[in-house]
N, C-alpha and C positions, 0 to 999 in steps of 0.2 A: 140515399144510402141509413140504412137501417142503424143506430146508435146502439153500439156495445151496451149490454147490461153490468153494471157495477156489480158486482159479486161482493155480500158483505159476509163475514164471516159469524153463524150464530153465537149469540151470546152465551159465554160458559156460564151454566146453571149455580146458581150460587148454595151453597152448604149448608145442611140449617144448624150446623155447628160450627162453635170459631173454629175449630180445629183442622188441619189437614187430617185424614184419616190412614191408615197405612195399610194396603193390601197389594197382591202382588202385582207386578209389574206386564201383564200381560192380562189383568181381570179388567172387566167393566169399571169404569172409576165410579165411586159412591154416590157421586152427584148428581147421578142419571143421563148424564151427557151423549151416552154411547159408546163412547172411546174407549179408549184402553185408559187404565189411570198411569200410564207412563206419558203418555199423549195428552191427557189433562190435566187433574190437581196434582197428580205425579210430579211433572213439570218443577211446579213450585215446590213441591217436598224436596225436590233434589236441589234446589236453589237454597232452601234453607237449612239443607243439611249444614252442621257445623264442622269444623275440623275434629278427627275423631280423638278422643283422648285415650292416650295409646297406653295407661294402667285405669282402667276405670275400676276397678276394683281396690285398688291403694289403699292401706288403712283400714283395711276392715279385716277381721279377723278372721284368717284361713282365706287369705289372696289366692293361694296355691290351687288350694280345693275349690274357690270358686271358676276358677279358669278351667279346672279338671272339670266339674259337672256342667259349664258352658261348652266347652268343645271335645270330649273326650267319654264322658261316661252317658250311656243310652236312658237308664234309668233309676232315678236317688230323689232321695228326701232331705231335708237338713229342716229343724223346727227353729224359726228366728226369735228373738228377742228383741223387743224396740225400748229404745232409749225410755218413750214416756207411759209402756205399759200399754196392755190391750184393751180397748172400747169393751166396758159390762157385756155387750150383744157378741163378742168376739173370742171363741173361746181357743182358739189358735192363730198364727201364720206360719204356715210349712212352705216350704221352698222346694218345687220340684222342679227335676231337667225340662219336661215337657210336661203340656195337659192335651186332653182330649180337642179332639177338632181344632189344634193348635190356637188353643185359648190363649189369652196373656195370664190370664187368672181367674178362679172360681172362687165361688163364697156359695156355699154349701149348705144344703140345708139347717143344718147344726148354728149355722153362723161361722164356723172355721173358713177359713182363708186357705186356701192352694194359688200358690205363683208361681208361674213359669219364666226359667231362666233362657231357656234357649229360642225363644221369640226370636223375629226380625225386629231389630230398632232402628230409627234413619236419623235422632237427634246429634249423631254423632258423640254419645255418651251414655254408654248402657247402665253405667248406676243411675243417671236421672232418669232415664225413660222405666227401668225395672221399680223404685222408686215410685215416681207418679201412678205408674199401674197398683201397687200396693195401696196407694194413700184410697185411692180410688174404689178398689177391692174391698177396704175397712167397712166401707159405707153403701155397699152394693147392694141392691135386695136380696137377703140368703134366697137360693134355690138359682142364682143365674151367673151365667159368667160375664169378665168382663172383656169391654170392647177393647179394640187397638187405640189407642187417641196418640198424640205429640203433645210429650212436656214443654211446658214454658220453658224459655230460656232462664228463668231465675226459680226454677221447680225445686225442691230440696231431693238431694240425693241418698243414696243408702246411705252414707258415712253420715248423713244426718239424722238416720231414723233409725237405724239400731244399735241394739248396746253393746260397745268395744270389750266388755268384760264378760258378757256371754262366749258360750266354746259354740265352735262351728264344726259340727261333725255328723257328716255325710253318713248316711245308711242307702247303700247300694241295694238293689233290688233287681230278681232276676228277670221280672217281667213288670207293665204298668197296671198292676190289679188293684194299685193304692188308689190309684182314681176312682174307683168304685169302694163305698168305705161297706158296705155291707155282702154284696153277693152279684159277681157279673152277671146273674140271671135277671138282677133287677135295673139292668144297663138299658136306655132305647137302643133301639137299633143301630142310629149312627155312632151312639157311642159305643156300642158293641162291635162294632166294623170298624171304626177307628184302634181299639184294643186290640183288637186281631191283627192291624195292620202292623201297629207298634211295635208285637211281642214276636211277631215275624222275622220283623229288621231288627231286633235287640245283639246286638254283640254280646255276649255275655263277657263279664266284667267284675272285678273282684280288686277292692284297695287292699292293698297290705298295712299289717297292724305295727308292723318294727319298724317302718321308716315313714316321713311327712309325705302326703300327695305323691305317693305313685302307685297306677292302674296296670293290672295285670289285665288281658284280655286275649281271647281267644277265637281265632280265626281260619277256616276251613284250609289252608295253607301252613301258616306256623303262626304260635302264640307269640304276644309283645306286651314285654312293659313300657309304659309310658309315664313318665316323672317330672311333673312339674316343681321347678326347681326358682328357690325366691331368689339366687344371688343374682348379683350383677350380671350383664351377658359378657363383658368382656373380658372378667374374672373369670366365667365359668368355662368359655370355651378355653380361656389357657391351660386350666386346669383340665378339662378334660383332652385334652390336648397333651401334655404329660403323660397321663396316663394312658392315651393310648398309642404314644412312642415308645413308651414302656413295656408295651404289652398288658396291662391291668387295666383296660378300662372294659373289659369284657366281666359277665355277670357270673360263670361257671361254665364249663365247659358245653363246647357249640351253642353259646350264646355271640351274640356280636353287636357292639354299638354303630349303630346305621347311620346316624345321623341325629339332627334336633327341626323342632322346629317354632318358632318363635309366634305365642298366643298371648294377646293381652299384655303387651311388654315385659314377658319375662320368657325365657326359654324352657322347653321340653324334649329332654332328650329321650332317646327311644332304642330297644333295644330290641332286636329279632332273638327268640327263645323257642327251641325246639319243640314240638308238638307235644311232647309228653310232659312238658315241665307245665306245672301247675300252679298258681298261685302259691302255695305252702312249700313251694321247691323252692320259691324264689326268695324267701323271707330272708334266709341267713346268708345268701349273697348278695344280696341288696343292703344288707343293714354292713357288712364287710366294705361292700362299694363303697356306702358314705364315709367310713373312718379314711379309706385312700384318698376319698374325694375334698375331705377336710384337710387331708395334708399337704393336697396341691392346690390348695386356696391357697394354705396358707404360701406357699410360697413365693418369693420375690425374685428369684434371679430371672434375667432376660432369659426366654426360649431359645434351645439349641435348633441348630438347622434341622434336625428331626422333629421337634416339637411344632418349628413354625409349619413345615408340610404336614404334618399330622391336623395343623389347625386351619391350615387351609383347606385340608380333607371334608372334615367338619363342617366349616362355613361354607364350603360351594354346594352341601347337601343339605342345607337349611332351609328350610321355607317359613313363610310368614302365614301365619292364620287369618287374624285380624290385627 
């Protein structure tokens, strides 16, 4: 009787660098094993991931706008100021919502750095991952993108690198032409194709000027206002419930508070707007709502039965993005 051969698993190839790179779960593993990432080094990455930091941008200037640019805004940039200043060969650091080819960062030929905010990360701490990418971009060769790399557990966070006294002032763009400093005609075919796809998918978005961290957007069916708010969740939901029960949670006629979602530890109420209501028409109603909300936040009486029902409705319609 022939002996059954003992099958041995092929040794998992070792990666050349000490970090576990991050790619799509169904993509080939970068180690060259021929397996999908999720069935190879992706397993180690999943086990290595830590408990997510619930408020990764807490303590940063403009926390609400960091969240908006991460979750809501298709195309925007912000000039960043580092605590220790910039290296002599880096003229500027610009945060961008996304970069071509989903690059985590890009060092331009000029030495300037573009840092992406909406890329996937796996360490559980967005702040640490993005800060790690930023530090690597500062020393990257000009004219090159920065590859994905897992941040060490003791790596600095954005809060350690950025100047807390510097303003955080997003500039919302109608498209992604900011990727190419001179002209789209000079872009490589790959970047030109990425630019075309990104522009086609971008939802028109405008940041309101009269209130903080409120963003109007246009969709084919209706427009929306999405407003990232810094208030503690329970207190904010109570205040929104008070206004909803009183019939004052709308912004104007034909507008409706349809619910909220939770993103990176903060609550983002969402209003449906009529198609004809643009960003400018939202400015005054939003400022008036902010005054009503401030009064409701200051109230300390228990919720009435009607207010509790309103709160339950808002809570039932709440989803968590991150």
